[in-house]
C-alpha positions as CSV (number, residue, x, y, z in Angstrom):
1,M,0.0,0.0,0.0
2,S,1.9,3.0,-1.3
3,F,1.8,6.4,0.6
4,L,1.2,9.3,-1.8
5,F,1.7,13.0,-1.0
6,G,1.3,16.3,-2.9
7,A,1.4,19.9,-1.9
8,A,0.6,23.3,-3.4
9,K,-0.1,26.9,-2.4
10,V,-2.2,29.6,-4.0
11,D,-2.0,33.4,-3.5
12,V,-5.3,34.6,-1.9
13,T,-4.2,38.2,-1.1
14,P,-7.3,40.5,-1.5
15,P,-7.2,43.9,-3.1
16,P,-6.7,46.9,-0.9
17,G,-9.8,48.5,0.6
18,L,-11.2,45.6,2.7
19,R,-11.7,45.9,6.5
20,M,-8.9,44.2,8.4
21,A,-9.4,41.7,11.2
22,G,-7.7,41.4,14.6
23,Y,-8.1,44.7,16.4
24,G,-11.6,46.1,17.1
25,S,-10.3,49.7,17.1
26,R,-8.8,49.4,13.6
27,T,-11.6,50.5,11.4
28,Q,-9.7,51.9,8.4
29,P,-9.5,49.7,5.3
30,A,-6.3,48.0,4.2
31,E,-3.9,50.2,2.1
32,G,-2.0,47.4,0.5
33,A,0.0,44.2,1.1
34,H,3.4,43.9,2.8
35,S,3.5,40.2,2.0
36,P,1.2,37.8,0.1
37,L,-1.4,35.7,1.9
38,Y,-1.5,32.1,0.8
39,A,-3.7,29.0,1.0
40,R,-1.3,26.2,1.5
41,A,-2.6,22.6,1.0
42,S,-1.3,19.1,1.5
43,V,-3.1,16.0,0.2
44,C,-2.0,12.6,1.1
45,G,-3.3,9.1,1.2
46,A,-2.7,5.3,1.3
47,G,-5.0,2.7,-0.1
48,D,-8.5,4.2,-0.6
49,C,-8.2,7.0,1.9
50,R,-7.4,10.6,0.9
51,V,-7.1,13.5,3.3
52,A,-6.6,17.2,2.7
53,L,-5.0,19.6,5.2
54,V,-5.2,23.4,4.3
55,S,-3.9,26.4,6.2
56,V,-4.7,29.9,5.2
57,D,-3.0,33.2,6.2
58,V,-6.2,34.8,7.7
59,I,-7.6,35.2,11.2
60,G,-10.3,32.6,11.1
61,I,-13.1,31.2,9.1
62,G,-16.5,30.4,10.6
63,R,-18.2,27.0,10.5
64,D,-20.7,27.8,7.8
65,D,-18.1,29.2,5.5
66,T,-15.8,26.3,6.3
67,N,-18.4,23.8,5.3
68,S,-19.1,25.8,2.1
69,I,-15.4,25.7,1.3
70,R,-15.2,22.1,2.1
71,G,-17.9,21.5,-0.5
72,K,-15.7,23.3,-3.1
73,V,-12.7,21.2,-2.1
74,Q,-14.7,18.0,-2.3
75,A,-15.9,19.0,-5.8
76,A,-12.4,19.7,-6.9
77,T,-10.7,16.6,-5.3
78,G,-13.4,14.0,-4.4
79,I,-12.3,14.0,-0.8
80,S,-15.1,13.7,1.8
81,P,-15.6,16.8,4.0
82,E,-14.7,15.0,7.3
83,H,-11.3,14.4,5.7
84,I,-10.8,18.1,4.9
85,L,-9.1,20.5,7.3
86,I,-9.6,24.2,6.8
87,A,-7.2,25.8,9.4
88,T,-6.0,29.4,9.6
89,S,-2.7,30.8,10.8
90,H,-4.8,33.4,12.8
91,S,-2.9,36.3,11.2
92,H,-4.1,39.6,12.6
93,S,-2.9,41.4,9.4
94,G,-5.5,39.9,7.0
95,P,-9.0,40.8,5.9
96,V,-12.2,40.1,7.9
97,T,-13.1,36.5,7.1
98,T,-15.3,35.6,10.0
99,F,-18.1,37.1,12.1
100,F,-17.3,40.2,14.2
101,R,-19.9,42.4,15.8
102,N,-18.5,45.5,14.1
103,A,-17.6,44.0,10.7
104,T,-18.6,41.3,8.3
105,P,-16.6,39.5,5.6
106,D,-16.7,40.8,2.1
107,P,-18.9,38.3,0.1
108,G,-16.8,38.6,-3.1
109,Y,-13.6,38.0,-1.3
110,M,-15.0,35.0,0.6
111,A,-16.1,33.4,-2.7
112,A,-12.6,34.0,-4.1
113,L,-11.0,32.7,-1.0
114,G,-13.0,29.5,-1.2
115,D,-12.1,29.1,-4.9
116,G,-8.4,29.7,-4.0
117,I,-8.4,27.1,-1.3
118,A,-10.1,24.5,-3.6
119,Q,-7.6,25.4,-6.3
120,A,-4.7,24.7,-3.9
121,A,-6.2,21.4,-2.8
122,A,-6.8,20.3,-6.3
123,A,-3.2,21.2,-7.3
124,A,-1.9,19.3,-4.3
125,K,-3.9,16.2,-5.2
126,G,-2.7,16.5,-8.8
127,A,0.9,16.6,-7.5
128,M,0.6,13.4,-5.4
129,R,3.5,10.9,-5.8
130,P,5.1,8.2,-3.7
131,A,6.6,9.8,-0.6
132,H,8.2,9.2,2.8
133,M,7.8,11.2,6.0
134,A,9.8,12.2,9.0
135,F,8.9,14.0,12.3
136,A,10.8,15.9,14.9
137,R,10.1,18.3,17.7
138,T,11.9,20.6,20.1
139,E,11.1,23.5,22.4
140,A,11.4,27.2,21.4
141,P,10.2,29.2,24.4
142,E,12.2,32.3,23.6
143,F,9.9,33.5,20.9
144,H,6.7,33.9,22.9
145,L,5.2,34.7,26.3
146,N,2.0,34.2,28.2
147,R,0.2,37.5,27.4
148,R,-2.2,37.3,30.4
149,D,0.4,36.5,33.0
150,E,4.1,35.9,32.3
151,T,4.3,33.6,35.3
152,Q,1.8,31.3,33.7
153,P,3.0,28.6,31.2
154,T,3.2,28.4,27.5
155,D,3.5,25.4,25.3
156,P,6.9,25.9,23.7
157,T,6.7,22.9,21.4
158,L,7.9,23.4,17.8
159,S,7.0,20.3,15.8
160,V,8.0,19.7,12.2
161,A,7.1,17.0,9.7
162,R,8.8,16.7,6.3
163,F,7.7,14.9,3.2
164,V,10.1,13.9,0.5
165,D,9.7,11.9,-2.7
166,E,11.6,8.7,-3.6
167,S,14.6,10.8,-4.8
168,G,14.8,12.7,-1.6
169,T,13.4,16.0,-3.0
170,S,11.4,17.9,-0.5
171,L,7.6,18.1,-1.2
172,A,6.4,19.9,1.9
173,Q,7.2,20.8,5.5
174,W,4.6,21.1,8.2
175,L,5.5,23.7,10.9
176,N,3.5,23.6,14.2
177,Y,4.0,26.3,16.9
178,G,1.6,28.0,19.3
179,C,1.6,31.8,19.3
180,H,-0.7,34.6,18.2
181,P,0.5,36.3,14.9
182,T,0.2,39.8,16.4
183,N,3.6,41.2,15.6
184,V,2.2,44.3,13.9
185,G,-1.1,46.2,13.7
186,N,-0.9,48.5,10.7
187,L,-3.0,48.8,7.5
188,F,-1.1,46.3,5.3
189,Y,-1.9,42.7,4.7
190,S,0.7,40.3,6.0
191,S,1.2,36.7,6.8
192,E,3.2,37.9,9.8
193,Y,5.8,35.6,11.4
194,P,4.2,32.3,10.1
195,G,4.8,33.6,6.5
196,V,8.4,34.4,7.2
197,L,8.9,31.1,8.9
198,C,7.5,29.3,5.8
199,D,9.6,31.3,3.5
200,V,12.8,30.6,5.4
201,V,12.2,26.9,5.3
202,E,11.1,26.8,1.7
203,S,14.1,28.8,0.5
204,E,16.5,26.3,2.1
205,L,14.7,23.0,1.5
206,G,12.2,23.7,-1.3
207,G,8.7,22.2,-1.4
208,T,5.7,23.9,0.1
209,S,5.8,24.9,3.8
210,M,2.6,25.0,5.8
211,F,2.2,26.6,9.2
212,L,-0.3,25.1,11.7
213,N,-0.9,27.2,14.8
214,G,-0.8,25.4,18.1
215,C,-2.3,26.3,21.5
216,H,-2.0,30.0,21.4
217,G,-5.1,31.4,23.2
218,D,-3.0,33.1,25.9
219,V,0.2,33.5,24.0
220,N,1.7,36.5,22.2
221,P,5.0,37.1,20.4
222,H,7.7,39.4,21.8
223,R,7.2,42.6,19.8
224,P,9.4,45.4,21.1
225,N,8.8,47.6,18.1
226,K,5.4,46.3,16.8
227,S,7.0,46.5,13.4
228,F,7.8,44.3,10.4
229,D,11.3,44.1,11.9
230,D,9.7,42.0,14.7
231,V,8.0,39.9,12.1
232,E,11.3,39.1,10.4
233,T,13.2,38.5,13.7
234,M,10.6,36.0,15.0
235,G,10.0,34.3,11.6
236,K,13.7,33.9,10.9
237,G,14.5,32.8,14.4
238,L,11.9,30.1,14.4
239,G,13.0,29.2,10.8
240,D,16.6,28.6,12.0
241,V,15.3,26.3,14.8
242,A,13.0,24.4,12.4
243,L,15.8,23.9,9.9
244,G,18.0,22.5,12.6
245,L,15.5,19.7,13.0
246,L,14.6,19.4,9.3
247,R,18.1,18.9,7.9
248,D,18.8,15.7,9.8
249,M,15.8,13.4,9.8
250,T,15.1,9.7,9.4
251,Y,12.4,8.9,6.8
252,A,9.9,6.1,6.6
253,E,6.9,5.4,4.4
254,P,3.7,5.8,6.5
255,A,1.8,2.5,6.6
256,A,-1.7,4.0,6.6
257,V,-3.7,7.3,6.5
258,S,-7.0,7.9,8.3
259,G,-9.0,10.8,9.7
260,G,-12.4,11.8,11.0
261,S,-14.4,14.4,12.9
262,T,-17.1,14.5,15.6
263,M,-19.2,17.1,17.1
264,V,-18.6,17.9,20.8
265,Q,-21.2,19.5,23.0
266,V,-19.6,22.0,25.4
267,P,-21.2,24.0,28.3
268,L,-21.9,27.8,28.3
269,D,-21.9,30.0,31.3
270,T,-25.1,31.2,32.8
271,P,-26.3,34.1,30.6
272,P,-27.3,37.5,32.0
273,T,-30.9,38.2,32.7
274,L,-33.0,40.5,30.6
275,A,-32.7,43.2,33.2
276,E,-28.9,42.8,33.3
277,L,-28.8,43.0,29.5
278,R,-30.8,46.3,29.5
279,E,-28.5,47.7,32.1
280,M,-25.4,46.8,29.9
281,A,-27.0,48.2,26.8
282,D,-27.7,51.6,28.4
283,A,-24.5,51.9,30.4
284,P,-22.8,55.3,29.9
285,K,-19.4,53.6,29.6
286,G,-18.3,50.3,28.1
287,R,-17.2,49.0,24.7
288,E,-19.6,49.5,21.9
289,Y,-19.5,45.9,20.8
290,E,-20.6,44.8,24.3
291,K,-23.5,47.2,24.2
292,Q,-24.5,45.9,20.7
293,W,-24.2,42.3,21.9
294,A,-26.6,43.2,24.8
295,R,-29.0,44.8,22.4
296,D,-28.9,41.7,20.2
297,W,-29.8,39.4,23.0
298,I,-32.5,41.7,24.3
299,G,-34.1,41.1,21.0
300,V,-33.9,37.4,21.4
301,H,-35.4,37.6,24.9
302,E,-38.3,39.8,23.7
303,S,-39.0,37.4,20.8
304,R,-39.2,34.6,23.3
305,R,-36.8,32.5,21.3
306,P,-34.9,29.8,23.4
307,I,-31.6,30.8,24.9
308,P,-29.0,28.0,24.3
309,T,-27.0,26.6,27.2
310,T,-24.5,24.6,25.2
311,A,-22.5,24.9,22.0
312,D,-21.7,22.3,19.4
313,I,-18.1,22.4,18.2
314,E,-16.1,20.2,15.8
315,F,-13.2,18.1,16.8
316,Q,-11.2,16.6,13.9
317,W,-8.2,14.3,13.7
318,F,-5.8,12.7,11.2
319,R,-3.3,9.9,11.4
320,I,-0.5,9.8,8.9
321,G,1.6,6.8,9.8
322,D,2.3,7.1,13.5
323,L,1.8,10.9,13.5
324,T,-1.5,12.0,15.0
325,V,-2.8,15.5,14.2
326,V,-5.6,16.8,16.5
327,C,-7.6,19.8,15.4
328,F,-9.4,22.2,17.7
329,P,-11.8,24.8,16.4
330,G,-10.6,27.9,18.3
331,Q,-7.9,29.3,20.5
332,V,-6.9,26.9,23.3
333,F,-5.0,28.0,26.3
334,S,-1.4,26.8,26.7
335,S,-1.9,24.6,29.7
336,W,-4.4,22.4,27.8
337,G,-1.7,21.7,25.2
338,L,0.7,20.9,28.0
339,E,-1.8,18.5,29.6
340,L,-2.6,16.8,26.3
341,R,1.1,16.2,25.7
342,R,1.7,15.0,29.2
343,R,-1.0,12.4,28.9
344,W,-0.5,11.4,25.3
345,M,1.2,8.0,24.9
346,S,0.5,7.2,21.2
347,G,3.5,8.5,19.3
348,P,4.2,11.9,17.6
349,L,1.6,14.5,18.0
350,M,0.7,17.8,16.4
351,I,-2.0,20.1,18.0
352,V,-3.7,22.5,15.5
353,N,-5.9,25.4,16.6
354,Q,-8.2,27.6,14.5
355,A,-9.4,24.4,12.7
356,N,-12.7,24.5,10.8
357,D,-14.2,27.4,12.9
358,H,-13.4,30.6,14.7
359,A,-15.0,29.2,17.8
360,G,-13.3,31.5,20.4
361,Y,-11.2,31.0,23.4
362,F,-10.9,27.8,25.5
363,P,-9.5,28.9,28.9
364,D,-8.2,26.6,31.6
365,Q,-9.7,26.6,35.1
366,L,-7.3,29.2,36.4
367,G,-7.8,31.4,33.4
368,W,-11.5,31.1,33.8
369,E,-11.3,32.1,37.5
370,L,-9.1,35.1,36.7
371,G,-11.4,36.4,34.0
372,G,-10.2,39.0,31.5
373,Y,-10.9,39.7,27.8
374,E,-10.5,36.2,26.5
375,V,-12.8,34.7,29.1
376,R,-15.5,37.3,29.7
377,S,-15.6,39.7,26.7
378,A,-14.2,38.2,23.5
379,F,-17.3,36.1,22.9
380,M,-19.4,39.2,22.6
381,F,-17.2,40.5,19.8
382,N,-16.7,37.4,17.7
383,S,-19.7,35.1,18.3
384,D,-23.5,35.0,18.5
385,R,-23.5,33.1,21.9
386,P,-25.4,34.3,24.9
387,A,-22.5,33.5,27.3
388,P,-18.9,32.4,27.1
389,M,-17.9,28.7,27.0
390,T,-16.8,27.6,30.5
391,W,-13.4,26.2,31.3
392,E,-14.9,22.7,31.0
393,A,-15.2,23.2,27.2
394,G,-11.4,22.9,27.0
395,K,-11.5,19.8,29.2
396,E,-14.0,18.2,26.8
397,L,-11.7,18.8,23.9
398,I,-8.7,17.3,25.6
399,E,-10.6,14.3,26.7
400,T,-12.0,13.8,23.2
401,A,-8.4,13.9,21.8
402,L,-7.1,11.5,24.4
403,A,-9.9,9.0,23.5
404,L,-8.1,8.6,20.1
405,Q,-5.5,6.5,22.0
406,D,-8.1,3.7,22.3
407,R,-8.6,3.5,18.5
């Protein structure tokens, strides 16, 4: 049973003039592009199974748009939707591509983005050839910090996988590291440090590099200047570490490929009462998106529609040989990644965030108790939920991932 692999990337940079995502106070449209945004795709398989993993240089893509894009990818490749990953790097220097309370995605760009992703996946499938794979990991704590409390942990794992053809020519590199791409905050599209990281590795090894963001919910980069110099410093620094792993690897042919997805029901916190919502909406101070959220939910109460107490989120997984890739649909706090790694006993592991949805933050118990933007406010800005997910939502994801060890 021969293992086949192909990779490709397509430029999906939008024209100037679109609203940018990542900072609620940045309301001006983009003036141009500092670096291109790409959809990077890998398609692999063994026997009758084919899977497609895609990472895009944007902040996030909601579930409905993800499923629409999966349909385009399926039409272009024949791969079933549960075997298609649509992940994002979470760049804060791209256009609005998911729901925000003060901005909506441009329909024309979203259609073009879906077409570009499908084109990348189709090109990757068309490039499939017999291949071998290698995996390695190290720790690179010097490039990021816990943005909520520097005394709290981060997951410093930098994981890499490399795919080569039978002649040893590099086909692709997967680069997995957990950190917000928030090096800059200006009016130019940029793939930020993940793009530089991919460029550094590609320029040395060839092939198509693909960045997969890890558990970054409470993690920021060091950004002393908040400039493109910081982007270059971090991207090149991580690239040098990655290349140190990638240059000396032992390759094997993966014996099998598989994947799947399941919906996980997670709890929401107790929502505010109608009186509390009215007080919030009329408060003389406070963020405008919080007031708009309150007004929206006042409308739900007055229409007597049911108020949900849970949320359904997608968990996805892939196995390529002995490598397991677990895919979470939002921004998971670092300690959850550390716990999953501590309890994982089934070979190499990659943890992907921002997978198939822009579902929000998954705090740990301490983070939940401490509160703050990620826990108590962000959901009002980037979701239509009546309350935030509780810390038990992250626990449900971790336990669902750990159950893969029994398969």
